[in-house]
N, C-alpha and C positions, 0 to 999 in steps of 0.2 A: 452065522459067525463061524470063522475057521479056527482050527486049533492053533496053538502057539507054534510058530515056526513055519506055518503053511501060508500060501498066498491065496487070496480069494479068487474063485473062478468066475469073475465077472467077464463080460465081453471085453477083451483087451486087458491090458495090465492096469486097470483103474486109472483112466485118463492119463496114460503115459507112465504109470507106475508110481504115482505120487502117493504118499501115505494118506489114508482117509479119503475124504471127498473134497478136500480143500485145494485152493490154488497152489500150484507147485512153487511159485515164487514166494508166497507167504510161508509155505511149509519150509522152504530152504532157509529162509531167514530165521524162523523159530528153531530149526534143528541145527543151526550153525555150530553151537557148542558140541553137540553129539558128533557132527561130521568132522570137526577138528580133532575130537578124541579118536575117531576111527583112523584118521591119517597118522596120529601119533602112535597108535597100536601097530599100524602097518610098518612104520619106520623102525620101531623097536624090534619087530619080528625079523627084519633084515639083518640086524646086528646081534640077534640072539644066537646061542649055541645049544642045540642045533638051530640053524636058520629056519624061520617060518616065512614062507613066501606069501605075500598078500594077494588078494584077488587080482587077476590079470588086468582088469579094467582100471584098477586103482594105481598101478605103478607110475603111470604117466603124470599123476598129479602130486606125487610125493615131494617133488622139489619146488612146488608153487609156494610163494610167500604171501601172495595176495589172492584171496578166494573171491572171485566175482560170483554173481547170482547164477550165471550159466554153469560155472564150475561146480558150485554147490549142488545144483540140480543133477549134474552128471554123476557126482560122487554119491548122491542120494540113491540114484538108480543102481549104481554098482553095489552099494551096501545092501540095498533092498533085495538084490538078486543073489546074495551069498549069505544064507542063514548061519552057516558055521562061523564065518568071520564076524557077522553081526553079533552073535551070541558071545564070541570071545571079547568083543569090544564092550558089550553090556556087563560082562563080569568085572571090568576094570573101572567102571564109573559108578556114580551115585547121583542122586537128585541135586546134591549140593554143587556138583561140577558141571552137569549138563542140563539141569533143570528138569521139571516134571515132564515136559514134552519129549526131551531126549531119552529119559528113562522109559517112557511108554513106547517110543519108536524102536528103541534097541531091544527092550525086554519083551514087549508085546504081550502083556497079560490080557486076561479076558476083558473084552470091551475097550481095549486100548485105542482102537481106531476112532470110535465115536468120541471118546474123551479127548483124543489128540486133535480131532477136527474142531471140537469146541475151543480147545486152547489156541489152535491156529487162528480160528475166527476171532476169538477174544483178543489175541495179540495183534491181529490185523486191524481190528477195530481201534485198539489203543494206539497202534501206529498211525492209523488214519486220523484219530483225534489229535495225536501229537503233531502230525503233519499239518492238519488243519489249523491247530493252534500256532504252529510256526508260521504257516502261510498268513494267518490273520495278523500275527505279530509283525511279520515282515511287511504285510500290506499296511498296517497301522504306521509302522516306521516310515515306509515309503510315502504314505499320505502326509504324515507329520513333516517329513523332509520336503515334500512338494509344497505343503502349505507354507512352511518357513521360507522356501525359495520364492513362492508367490508373494509372501509378505515383503521379502527383501526387494523383489522386483517392483512391487507397488511403491515401496518407500523410495527406491531409486528413481522410479518414474515421477513421483511427487517432487523429489529433490530436483530432478532434471527440469520438470515443469516450472518450479519456483526459480531455478537458475535462469531458465529461458526468459521468464517474465522479468526477472531482475535485469538481465542483459538488455531486454527490449526497453525497459524503463531507462537504463543507463544510456542506451543508444539514442532514445528520444531526447533525454536531457543533454547529451553531447551534441546532438543536432541543433537543439535550441541554443546551447551556448555558442556553437559554431556560427549559427545564423546571427546571433547577437554580436559576436566578435567581428564577423564580416561586415555587419552594418556599422559597427563602431569604427572599423578600419576605413570603410567608405566615408563615414562622416569626418574622420580625422584627415583623410586625404583631401576631402573637399575643404576642410578648415585650413590645411597646410597650403593648398592652392590659393585660397582666398588671402591668407596671410602673406604669401609670396607676392601676390599681385599688389596687396596694400603696401607691402614693404618696398616693392619696386617703385610704386607710385610716390610713396613718401620720400624715397631716396632721390627720385627725380626732382620732386618739389624742393627738397633740401638743397640739392645742387643748384637749382635755379635761384633759391633764396640766398645761398652763399654768394653766387655771382652778383645778384642784385644788391645784397648788403655791401659787398666790396665796392660796387660801383657807387652806391649811395654814400658810403663812407668817404670815398674819394671826392664826391661832389660836396659833402659837408666840409671837408678839409679845404677844398677850393673856395667855397663860400667864406670860410673863416679867413683864408689868406686874402681874398678880395676885400673883406671888411677891414682887415688889418692894414692893407694898402691904403684904403680910403681914409682910415684914421691917421695914418702917417702923413698922407698928403694934406689932410685937413690942418695939420699942425703948421704947414708952410704956406697955406693959402690965405687969402684975405677974406674979409666978410662977404665980398661979392660972390664967392664960391660956395657959401653956406647952403643955398638952395640946391645946387647940384649935389652937394654932400648928402643932404637929407633925401634926395631922390635915390641916390645910390644905396643909402641905408635901407630905405623902404624896399628897394628891389631885392637886396640881399634878404630882408625879412620875409618877403613873399616867396622867395626861392626856398628859404629855410622851412616855411610853412608847407610848401609843396613837398619838400623832402620828408617832413614829418608825417604828412598824409601817406606817402608811399611806404614809409617804414611801418606805419600802423597797419596798412593793408598787408605788408609782408609778414608782420607778426601774426595777423589773423589767419593767414594761409599756411603757416608752418607749425602752429601750436597743436599738439596732439591731444585729443580728449576734449571734453566739454570745457568751454572757456570759463564757466562759473564754478569749477571744482573748488577753487580756493574760497569763493564766497560761501558755498554750501558748507564747507568744512568750518569756516569761521563762525557761521551761524549756529551749527549744531555742536560745536566743540565745547566741552566742559573740562577745563584744565584739571589734570590730576586723575581723571577717570580713565580706566584701562580701555584700549581700543576694542571694538567688537571682534569676536572670534571670526577667523577666516581660514579656509582650507589652503589659500594661496599665501605665499610669502615673497616679499620684495627681495630681489637680488641686486647687489651693486653692479653698476656698469663696469665691465672689465677694462683695464688699461692696456695699451699696446705693449708688446714685449720691449723691455729696456727702459721704459718710462717709469721713473720712481714716483711713488704716490705723494712725495713732498715737493716735487718739481713745480715750478711756476707754469710750465706748459700744460700741466694737468688741468688747470682752470679752464682754458679754452676748449680742451678736448672734452671735458665733461659738459660744459655749457652748450656745445654743439651736438651733443647726443640727442636723438629724436625724443621729443616730449619732456626733456629734462627741466626740472624746477629747482632753482637755487633759493634755499632758505638761509637768511643771514641773521646771526645773533648780533643785532645792531651795535650796541655800545661795546661789546666784546671786540668787534672789528674796528670801530671808529677810534677807540682809545689806543689801539695798536698803531693805527695809521696816522693819527693826528693828536698825540697826547698833550701837546703844548697849547692847544687852543680851547676855548670854551665848548661846552657840550653842544650848544646850538650850532656852532660853527662845525663841530665834528659831524653832526648829522647832515648838515648841508653839503659838506665836501664828500661824504660817503655816498649820499644819494646821487649827486652829480656824476661821480665816478662810476657808480653802478649803472646809471642810465646810459652812459656812453658804452659801457661793456654790453649792456642788453641790446643797444642798437647794432653793435657789431656782430653779436652772436645770435640775435633773435630769440634768446632764452628769457622766459619770464622769471622775475626775481621778486621774492617776498622778504621784506626786512621787518624784524620785530624788535621794538625798543621797550624798555621797562618804563612804566608809569603812564599817566593819562596822556591823551593825545595833545600835542602842541603843534604849532605851525610847522608844516613840513617844508622848510625853506629850501629852495633850490630845485624842488620838484616841479617840472612844467605841467600845467594843467592839460590833461588829455582825457578823452572819454574812456579810453581803455589803455592805461599806461602799462609798459612792460615792467616797471618797478612799482611795487605797491608797498605802502607803509602801514604797519599795524602797531598799536601800543597795547601792552598787556593790561588786563583789568586790574582794578585796585586790589592789592593783596596777593597778586599772582605775578610770579617772575616771568620774564621773557623766555627763560630756559624751558619752563613748563609749556608755554604756548608753542614754542618751536617743536618740541617732542610730540605734543598732542597733534599738531598739524601733520607731522610725518606719519603718525599712527593712523590718522583718520583718512588720509588720502588713499585712493585705490592702489592695491599692491602692484598693479601693472605699470603705474606711473613712476619713472625714475626720479629720485630726489637727491640733491646734494646739500649738505648742511655745512655752513662755514662758521666755525667757532673754535676757540682754544680751550673752552671750559671742559674739564674732564667729564663731568656728569653729562653734559650735552653730547659729547662725542661718544661716550659709551652707550648712552641710550639710543642715539641715532644709528650707531653701528649695529646694535641688536635689532633694530627695525629694518635693516637692509639698505640703509642710505649710504651714499658715498660721502667722504669727509674731506674738508679743506681746513687747514690751519688759518687763523686770522691773518698772520704775517704773510702766508702764501697768497691769500686773496688780495691783500693790500699791494703786494709786489706785482700782481697781475693787473691791478687797476691803474697803477702809475704809468705814465707814458715813457 
């Protein structure tokens, strides 16, 4: 152990002149307060009167504001090499200002170097522990941050996977809907093509029927004229010509029968839908019962622009519409047309007029009268007449029968109702039927 103020005579200046046997870097950090005090004493000496010049190796560091570890090491070597200056610094400090290590290094009492080494080692260990604690804390923080980032990434991945699955499901659903829609379009296109073909065929048949009906009507008129001529001639002829007259009448009758057969065939070729629709409706109809529900609704047949719905020409326009059925409120119409004759005669005249209209338009006509069935005078017996007569059941008005027939017929079949009764007209309008006033139909029936 050397005396105070003397350096130890070890080989070399003790590992480069560091105090004790400790690492110089650790020593510089522990002695920082004492080194800073030495710089302060050196600066004060320069301003003192008289001036005290600091050690030559210390002057270059007096202006430094930041002391790095290499600078601290350099100053430590300078102070270590100047005992006078070091003792002057020691006289200005105490343990409170520079710590125990600084007091030992500057004052250098007996055994100072061993105690200083212990302090340096202890401080280095504490510094290492603090560094390790900081490193561990930093590592834990980084680990927690990485774990949180991994959790977020996993959650994002799960969300992305769920989104992808949802999009795949939506894509599959969209493809299914598209395939269904394409199939529906194809079916609709096929239906439209079929309907167009059917409509074209029907229009051609109707044109042919119109031409044939016009021709047959002309032949009926010719036959009637011939019969009238024979009747007129009979009035001027003698009994000897009676045989020739009967032969002429029979010839006209045979011709009329042939015309009737042709008209019946014409009717069968132009009626749209099952011929027994009306019979099925009449058999299943229960007056006063609501019609069965249907997703379809009958729509009235549109009228041409400029044609008023109360015009007489509307009658023939509607009756010539494809598949049209005319339902007639019997007594409501007959009492408008022939109010001054008995009821039986009203029925007879109405049915004759309707049959002539049916022959000219090829439209089926259904007439409903109130009351039990009576003799349908004036209606010619045919297997399938265009004009059919029905009588309402006991206790049921013809109005109810007409409305029930409209309701029970298929929605695709057009229907025209002839009546001036407000209840019948409002009910038929609500069911999508076309309407004719009784006076309108009567005007169209008269020649």
